[in-house]
C-alpha positions in Angstrom: 97.1 78.9 137.4 94.9 81.2 135.1 95.3 83.5 138.0 99.6 83.4 137.2 99.4 83.9 133.4 96.8 86.8 133.6 99.4 88.4 135.8 102.4 87.9 134.0 99.8 88.9 130.5 99.2 92.2 131.9 103.1 92.6 133.6 104.4 92.0 130.1 101.8 94.5 128.4 103.1 96.7 130.7 106.4 96.3 130.1 105.8 96.3 126.7 104.2 100.1 126.4 106.8 101.6 129.3 109.3 100.4 126.6 107.8 101.6 123.5 107.6 105.6 125.2 110.9 105.0 126.3 112.1 104.5 122.7 109.3 107.0 121.2 111.1 109.7 124.0 114.6 108.5 122.6 113.4 109.5 118.9 111.6 111.8 119.8 115.2 113.3 121.3 117.3 112.6 118.5 114.5 114.9 116.4 115.0 117.5 118.5 119.0 117.6 118.0 118.4 117.3 114.5 116.1 119.9 114.2 118.1 122.2 116.9 121.8 121.5 114.3 119.5 122.4 111.7 118.4 125.6 112.4 121.6 126.3 114.3 123.3 126.0 110.5 120.0 128.0 109.1 120.7 131.0 111.5 124.8 130.7 110.4 123.1 130.6 106.9 121.8 133.9 107.3 124.3 135.8 109.5 126.7 135.3 106.6 124.7 135.9 103.8 123.7 138.9 105.8 127.5 139.9 106.1 127.7 139.4 102.6 125.5 142.1 101.5 126.7 144.3 104.6 130.3 144.4 103.2 129.4 144.7 99.3 126.7 147.8 99.7 128.4 149.5 103.1 125.9 149.2 105.4 127.2 149.1 109.0 124.3 148.5 111.1 123.3 145.2 109.4 126.8 144.7 109.0 127.4 144.8 113.2 124.2 142.8 113.7 125.5 140.2 111.2 128.5 140.1 113.1 127.5 140.1 116.8 125.4 136.8 115.3 128.1 134.9 113.9 129.8 135.3 117.2 127.2 133.3 118.8 127.1 130.5 116.4 129.9 129.2 117.6 129.0 128.7 121.0 125.8 127.5 119.6 127.5 124.7 117.4 129.5 123.5 120.8 126.5 122.7 122.5 125.3 126.0 124.1 121.5 126.6 124.2 119.2 128.4 122.7 118.5 131.2 125.4 117.1 134.8 125.9 120.6 136.0 124.8 120.9 134.2 121.7 116.8 134.9 121.1 117.8 138.7 121.3 120.4 138.9 119.3 118.9 136.9 116.0 115.6 139.5 116.8 118.4 142.6 116.3 119.7 140.6 113.2 115.8 140.1 111.6 115.1 143.8 112.3 118.2 144.7 110.9 117.1 143.1 107.3 114.1 144.5 107.5 115.4 147.9 107.1 114.7 149.7 104.6 117.9 151.0 103.8 118.9 147.4 103.1 116.1 146.8 100.6 117.1 149.8 98.8 120.8 149.3 99.1 120.4 145.6 97.8 118.6 146.7 94.9 122.7 146.8 93.7 123.2 143.2 94.5 120.2 141.5 93.6 121.9 138.3 94.5 123.4 139.0 97.3 119.8 140.5 98.7 118.0 137.3 97.1 121.1 135.4 99.0 119.5 136.8 102.5 115.9 136.3 101.4 116.2 133.2 100.8 118.5 132.3 104.2 115.9 134.0 106.1 113.0 132.0 104.6 114.6 128.7 106.0 115.1 129.8 109.5 111.6 130.4 109.5 111.4 126.8 108.5 113.8 125.6 110.5 112.5 127.1 113.7 109.1 125.7 113.3 110.5 122.8 113.1 112.6 122.9 116.1 109.5 123.9 117.8 107.3 121.2 116.2 109.9 118.7 117.3 109.8 120.4 120.9 106.0 120.5 121.4 105.7 116.8 120.4 108.8 116.0 123.3 107.1 118.1 125.6 103.5 116.8 125.3 104.5 112.9 125.5 106.9 114.0 128.6 104.3 115.6 130.4 102.0 112.5 130.5 101.8 111.1 134.2 102.5 107.9 133.2 105.8 109.0 131.6 106.0 111.7 134.7 105.5 108.8 137.1 108.1 106.4 135.8 110.3 108.6 135.6 111.1 108.2 131.5 112.0 111.3 130.6 114.7 112.5 133.1 117.2 111.7 131.4 117.8 114.8 129.5 116.7 118.3 130.4 113.3 119.7 128.6 113.9 121.4 125.6 113.0 125.2 125.3 111.0 126.6 122.5 113.1 129.0 120.2 110.8 132.1 119.6 112.8 135.0 117.3 110.7 137.8 115.2 111.8 135.8 112.0 108.7 137.4 109.9 110.5 137.8 105.9 111.0 141.6 105.2 108.6 143.3 102.3 110.2 143.4 99.2 109.7 142.8 95.5 110.7 139.8 93.6 110.7 136.1 94.1 110.1 136.4 97.8 108.7 139.4 98.5 106.0 138.4 95.8 105.1 142.4 95.2 105.5 141.8 91.4 103.1 140.2 89.1 104.1 136.5 88.5 107.3 136.9 90.5 105.9 133.8 93.8 102.3 134.9 93.6 99.8 133.7 91.3 97.8 136.0 89.2 94.4 137.1 90.8 91.8 135.0 88.4 88.3 137.8 87.9 85.5 136.4 86.7 85.5 138.2 83.3 88.9 137.2 82.4 90.0 140.5 83.7 93.2 139.9 85.8 
């Protein structure tokens, strides 16, 4: 009788653990989907801000890169994958945003330049959140027990999204090159700054 109770207890413990892992996989899948949707929204916001700046200042190369990125966002919203083509398009927009003529032309429209720089910073954050969620899901699906029981085989394994999202080095609040604008003043012994 005690052997039967022990076997039932072990089976219940294993079933409970597998159920917990399956729920965790589902929650991580939802987290990846939400992070992906947030990333796509931030990519679209960055491209729209870039289009607004390009049109107001006559920046043809920036306008072309932003329009190309915007064209791909409709497919992303419909569920297309974040593949190498999307990464290449977004990298072109990143390079166009860091071009020196964008910073100099944007001085005539500082609010539009600030909107572009803010959107670029949000893209970097959204990409980090997405990649963190993908990393967590891939780590759990890589466990031997999950692979053996095929708990994670219902949905495809998500991929990381790697783009060049370095922020442009400009003056102002996001560039932090002017004193008191985004970076604390350096305190030197003796009170001098």
